[in-house]
N, C-alpha and C positions, 0 to 999 in steps of 0.2 A: 611577672607580667607588668608590675608597676614600672620597673626599670625599662623593660622593653618598650612599653607603650609610651612612656614619657620621653625616653632618650633616643629611640631608634625609629619607630614607625612615623612616617611623615617627617623625618629628620630634615631640618634645614639648618646648616651650619651657623648662619648668622643669628639664628634664634636660640642656639644652644646655651643653656645657663652657664655662666662663667664664675659666679660667686655663690657662696652658700645661701644667701638670701634669695637670689634668683632661683636656685634649685628648690628651696623650700616653697617658694611662691608657686612655682610651676607644678609641683606635686599637689599642693593645696588646691590650686585651681582645677586640676584634673580629677581630684577626689572629692570635691565639694558636695556631690550628691550621695556620697557613701557614708551612711550613718556610723559605720564601724571605724572610720578614719580617725586616728589619734594624733595626727600631726607629724612633725619631722621624725619622731622615733620610728614610725612605720617604715620610712625609707631605710633607716639603720637596720631594722629587722630583716628587710629584704637582702641587704648586703650581708648580714650574718648568715642567712640561709644560703646565699651563694658561696660563702666561705666553707660551709659544710658540704655542699654538693659538687663543687668543681675543684680541680687540682690547684694546689698552691701556686704553681707556675702560671696557670691561666689567670688566677686572681691577681697576681702581681703584675702581669701584662696589662690587664684591664684597668687596674688602679693607676698604672703609670700613664695611661692615656687621658685620665681625668684631670681637669684643672685642680690645683692644689687645695682650694677651699672645698671643693666637692669631694675630693679624695679623703678629706678629713672625716667624712661621714662613714666611710668604709674602713673598718678596722683591718689591720694586717692579719692574714690568716695565722 
């Protein structure tokens, strides 16, 4: 949900984060009202969950579409 909500719903290409800092800031802004939010690690946890739930090929395809700095948050499966 975190990835979908931040990266795809209402997606505007010119506003898509291109750096790690932009990515972290965008997540923090979206989650500021959530008491359980723990910072950038939560984004990594979402990517870890995706690695467990979808095929390796799909993960590799999606990672390849991300800017390099953002791809670094998503460990290879």
